[in-house]
DRENGU-694879 format. One record per residue: residue in one letter; x, y, z of N, C-alpha, C, CB in turn; residue number from 1. Coordinates in steps of 0.02 Angstrom, whole numbers. Glycine has a CB too. Example, Ala and Ser with C-alpha at 12.3 -4.5 7.8 and 13.67 -1.06 7.14 Angstrom:
2
+---+--------+--------+--------+--------+--------+--------+--------+--------+--------+--------+--------+--------+-----+
: r :     nx :     ny :     nz :    cax :    cay :    caz :     cx :     cy :     cz :    cbx :    cby :    cbz :   k :
+---+--------+--------+--------+--------+--------+--------+--------+--------+--------+--------+--------+--------+-----+
: A :    660 :   -284 :    390 :    615 :   -225 :    390 :    660 :   -165 :    390 :    565 :   -224 :    452 :   1 :
: S :    642 :   -112 :    354 :    684 :    -53 :    357 :    645 :      2 :    394 :    704 :    -30 :    286 :   2 :
+---+--------+--------+--------+--------+--------+--------+--------+--------+--------+--------+--------+--------+-----+
//
This chain:
72
+---+--------+--------+--------+--------+--------+--------+--------+--------+--------+--------+--------+--------+-----+
: r :     nx :     ny :     nz :    cax :    cay :    caz :     cx :     cy :     cz :    cbx :    cby :    cbz :   k :
+---+--------+--------+--------+--------+--------+--------+--------+--------+--------+--------+--------+--------+-----+
: M :   1963 :   4102 :   5034 :   2012 :   4091 :   5105 :   1971 :   4101 :   5157 :   2078 :   4143 :   5117 :   1 :
: G :   1973 :   4056 :   5201 :   1917 :   4063 :   5268 :   1922 :   4120 :   5306 :   1923 :   4006 :   5323 :   2 :
: Y :   1881 :   4108 :   5333 :   1849 :   4174 :   5403 :   1888 :   4172 :   5446 :   1775 :   4166 :   5449 :   3 :
: V :   1919 :   4104 :   5468 :   1983 :   4096 :   5522 :   2026 :   4115 :   5503 :   2006 :   4041 :   5545 :   4 :
: L :   2064 :   4083 :   5438 :   2105 :   4089 :   5419 :   2138 :   4165 :   5410 :   2095 :   4053 :   5380 :   5 :
: R :   2093 :   4199 :   5385 :   2109 :   4280 :   5382 :   2106 :   4321 :   5415 :   2087 :   4311 :   5352 :   6 :
: V :   2062 :   4300 :   5501 :   2102 :   4332 :   5559 :   2143 :   4293 :   5588 :   2064 :   4358 :   5610 :   7 :
: R :   2179 :   4219 :   5581 :   2230 :   4219 :   5611 :   2298 :   4270 :   5575 :   2240 :   4147 :   5617 :   8 :
: L :   2286 :   4259 :   5509 :   2328 :   4298 :   5473 :   2345 :   4389 :   5487 :   2299 :   4285 :   5408 :   9 :
: A :   2282 :   4397 :   5513 :   2275 :   4487 :   5522 :   2305 :   4505 :   5586 :   2190 :   4519 :   5526 :  10 :
: S :   2303 :   4427 :   5641 :   2312 :   4444 :   5712 :   2397 :   4441 :   5714 :   2269 :   4385 :   5769 :  11 :
: F :   2418 :   4378 :   5666 :   2485 :   4366 :   5660 :   2537 :   4429 :   5641 :   2489 :   4314 :   5611 :  12 :
: F :   2493 :   4465 :   5586 :   2543 :   4527 :   5560 :   2525 :   4589 :   5603 :   2531 :   4549 :   5473 :  13 :
: T :   2475 :   4603 :   5619 :   2471 :   4647 :   5702 :   2508 :   4635 :   5744 :   2416 :   4640 :   5744 :  14 :
: G :   2525 :   4569 :   5777 :   2571 :   4561 :   5816 :   2658 :   4570 :   5815 :   2554 :   4510 :   5826 :  15 :
: A :   2662 :   4558 :   5740 :   2730 :   4555 :   5708 :   2740 :   4631 :   5694 :   2735 :   4505 :   5637 :  16 :
: A :   2695 :   4688 :   5692 :   2707 :   4737 :   5689 :   2703 :   4795 :   5744 :   2682 :   4742 :   5646 :  17 :
: T :   2692 :   4746 :   5794 :   2688 :   4775 :   5858 :   2758 :   4766 :   5887 :   2631 :   4742 :   5902 :  18 :
: A :   2777 :   4698 :   5884 :   2834 :   4679 :   5890 :   2898 :   4709 :   5858 :   2827 :   4627 :   5877 :  19 :
: S :   2884 :   4739 :   5803 :   2938 :   4766 :   5753 :   2945 :   4855 :   5799 :   2898 :   4766 :   5647 :  20 :
: F :   2881 :   4866 :   5811 :   2879 :   4945 :   5818 :   2899 :   4960 :   5899 :   2793 :   4979 :   5798 :  21 :
: L :   2898 :   4875 :   5940 :   2934 :   4887 :   5998 :   3001 :   4883 :   6023 :   2913 :   4862 :   6027 :  22 :
: G :   3019 :   4843 :   5966 :   3100 :   4821 :   5959 :   3134 :   4884 :   5931 :   3116 :   4750 :   5902 :  23 :
: L :   3112 :   4914 :   5889 :   3139 :   4981 :   5864 :   3142 :   5041 :   5906 :   3103 :   5001 :   5810 :  24 :
: Y :   3098 :   5025 :   5950 :   3097 :   5083 :   6000 :   3128 :   5079 :   6062 :   3036 :   5098 :   6016 :  25 :
: M :   3150 :   5019 :   6070 :   3192 :   5010 :   6118 :   3273 :   5015 :   6101 :   3174 :   4948 :   6144 :  26 :
: L :   3302 :   4989 :   6011 :   3348 :   5001 :   5981 :   3366 :   5073 :   5997 :   3338 :   4983 :   5919 :  27 :
: Y :   3301 :   5122 :   6004 :   3303 :   5199 :   5977 :   3326 :   5212 :   6053 :   3219 :   5246 :   5943 :  28 :
: K :   3321 :   5210 :   6103 :   3327 :   5227 :   6129 :   3380 :   5185 :   6183 :   3279 :   5246 :   6127 :  29 :
: D :   3397 :   5135 :   6155 :   3469 :   5107 :   6196 :   3536 :   5148 :   6159 :   3482 :   5005 :   6182 :  30 :
: Y :   3516 :   5173 :   6098 :   3545 :   5213 :   6060 :   3540 :   5278 :   6069 :   3532 :   5202 :   6008 :  31 :
: K :   3511 :   5319 :   6097 :   3527 :   5378 :   6117 :   3543 :   5377 :   6188 :   3479 :   5422 :   6101 :  32 :
: V :   3554 :   5322 :   6226 :   3579 :   5317 :   6306 :   3662 :   5306 :   6280 :   3537 :   5237 :   6365 :  33 :
: A :   3688 :   5266 :   6232 :   3747 :   5249 :   6211 :   3775 :   5309 :   6206 :   3749 :   5210 :   6154 :  34 :
: H :   3741 :   5363 :   6175 :   3743 :   5412 :   6116 :   3780 :   5473 :   6179 :   3647 :   5433 :   6068 :  35 :
: E :   3728 :   5479 :   6230 :   3724 :   5499 :   6288 :   3794 :   5491 :   6324 :   3670 :   5466 :   6316 :  36 :
: S :   3803 :   5431 :   6345 :   3862 :   5405 :   6380 :   3915 :   5446 :   6353 :   3875 :   5328 :   6371 :  37 :
: I :   3933 :   5427 :   6286 :   3986 :   5428 :   6233 :   4001 :   5509 :   6237 :   3958 :   5396 :   6150 :  38 :
: T :   3954 :   5550 :   6231 :   3958 :   5633 :   6241 :   3985 :   5656 :   6304 :   3888 :   5668 :   6237 :  39 :
: Q :   3966 :   5608 :   6348 :   3990 :   5633 :   6434 :   4062 :   5612 :   6427 :   3945 :   5586 :   6513 :  40 :
: Q :   4082 :   5567 :   6404 :   4144 :   5541 :   6393 :   4222 :   5576 :   6371 :   4126 :   5501 :   6348 :  41 :
: V :   4174 :   5587 :   6301 :   4208 :   5652 :   6272 :   4221 :   5718 :   6310 :   4169 :   5673 :   6219 :  42 :
: K :   4159 :   5751 :   6328 :   4179 :   5792 :   6354 :   4213 :   5809 :   6394 :   4159 :   5805 :   6359 :  43 :
: S :   4216 :   5761 :   6447 :   4257 :   5759 :   6512 :   4333 :   5762 :   6485 :   4242 :   5687 :   6560 :  44 :
: L :   4337 :   5722 :   6436 :   4432 :   5718 :   6408 :   4468 :   5772 :   6377 :   4447 :   5663 :   6345 :  45 :
: H :   4387 :   5804 :   6335 :   4409 :   5888 :   6307 :   4418 :   5923 :   6371 :   4344 :   5935 :   6256 :  46 :
: E :   4367 :   5939 :   6412 :   4398 :   5979 :   6477 :   4460 :   5963 :   6508 :   4355 :   5974 :   6533 :  47 :
: S :   4481 :   5891 :   6522 :   4554 :   5882 :   6559 :   4597 :   5897 :   6491 :   4572 :   5792 :   6599 :  48 :
: L :   4613 :   5890 :   6436 :   4654 :   5913 :   6387 :   4652 :   5990 :   6386 :   4635 :   5883 :   6321 :  49 :
: D :   4607 :   6024 :   6391 :   4585 :   6099 :   6392 :   4640 :   6117 :   6445 :   4497 :   6116 :   6415 :  50 :
: R :   4636 :   6084 :   6504 :   4670 :   6108 :   6567 :   4732 :   6103 :   6562 :   4653 :   6077 :   6624 :  51 :
: R :   4765 :   6042 :   6558 :   4820 :   6003 :   6537 :   4864 :   6075 :   6489 :   4789 :   5923 :   6485 :  52 :
: I :   4817 :   6088 :   6429 :   4852 :   6144 :   6383 :   4850 :   6189 :   6409 :   4832 :   6162 :   6324 :  53 :
: S :   4814 :   6221 :   6443 :   4843 :   6273 :   6497 :   4877 :   6275 :   6528 :   4823 :   6291 :   6532 :  54 :
: A :   4877 :   6229 :   6562 :   4934 :   6210 :   6622 :   5015 :   6223 :   6589 :   4925 :   6113 :   6647 :  55 :
: V :   5007 :   6203 :   6525 :   5075 :   6202 :   6484 :   5102 :   6272 :   6479 :   5066 :   6172 :   6407 :  56 :
: E :   5036 :   6303 :   6449 :   5043 :   6350 :   6383 :   5073 :   6407 :   6468 :   4939 :   6375 :   6311 :  57 :
: S :   5038 :   6383 :   6541 :   5047 :   6470 :   6600 :   5147 :   6432 :   6607 :   4964 :   6471 :   6735 :  58 :
: L :   5144 :   6369 :   6604 :   5221 :   6369 :   6611 :   5256 :   6373 :   6576 :   5247 :   6333 :   6631 :  59 :
: K :   5234 :   6377 :   6496 :   5276 :   6427 :   6463 :   5280 :   6489 :   6449 :   5283 :   6417 :   6423 :  60 :
: R :   5242 :   6538 :   6479 :   5241 :   6588 :   6491 :   5304 :   6616 :   6561 :   5169 :   6593 :   6496 :  61 :
: V :   5284 :   6577 :   6607 :   5312 :   6592 :   6660 :   5425 :   6576 :   6641 :   5261 :   6533 :   6726 :  62 :
: E :   5415 :   6519 :   6590 :   5487 :   6505 :   6585 :   5518 :   6559 :   6523 :   5498 :   6417 :   6565 :  63 :
: T :   5465 :   6577 :   6493 :   5492 :   6638 :   6435 :   5511 :   6700 :   6470 :   5429 :   6662 :   6377 :  64 :
: S :   5466 :   6723 :   6525 :   5470 :   6772 :   6577 :   5531 :   6773 :   6599 :   5428 :   6764 :   6630 :  65 :
: Q :   5551 :   6726 :   6647 :   5619 :   6714 :   6657 :   5679 :   6710 :   6628 :   5621 :   6679 :   6674 :  66 :
: H :   5653 :   6703 :   6568 :   5723 :   6686 :   6509 :   5733 :   6776 :   6498 :   5693 :   6624 :   6405 :  67 :
: V :   5702 :   6806 :   6486 :   5697 :   6866 :   6460 :   5729 :   6916 :   6523 :   5618 :   6878 :   6438 :  68 :
: E :   5717 :   6893 :   6587 :   5704 :   6934 :   6636 :   5800 :   6907 :   6657 :   5619 :   6914 :   6696 :  69 :
: A :   5823 :   6854 :   6635 :   5884 :   6848 :   6638 :   5932 :   6880 :   6580 :   5889 :   6784 :   6644 :  70 :
: A :   5913 :   6879 :   6541 :   5934 :   6912 :   6480 :   5966 :   6990 :   6504 :   5865 :   6918 :   6425 :  71 :
: E :   5901 :   7032 :   6519 :   5924 :   7088 :   6524 :   5964 :   7099 :   6576 :   5882 :   7126 :   6523 :  72 :
+---+--------+--------+--------+--------+--------+--------+--------+--------+--------+--------+--------+--------+-----+
//
């Protein structure tokens, strides 16, 4: 095998490894950004749902206390 061919193959594989590393790094960063975005959306939905449930529970308490007072 000629010297020039070995140098070309080594250069090719070095470039392919570097490109693979950079591609995987970019995919990893994209995954992290998407995960953070979805986490924030779910967190805001969870907080909204908690507020709505608390409001319904407080209405239920008020209605129950009114029915108890009316029964007495």
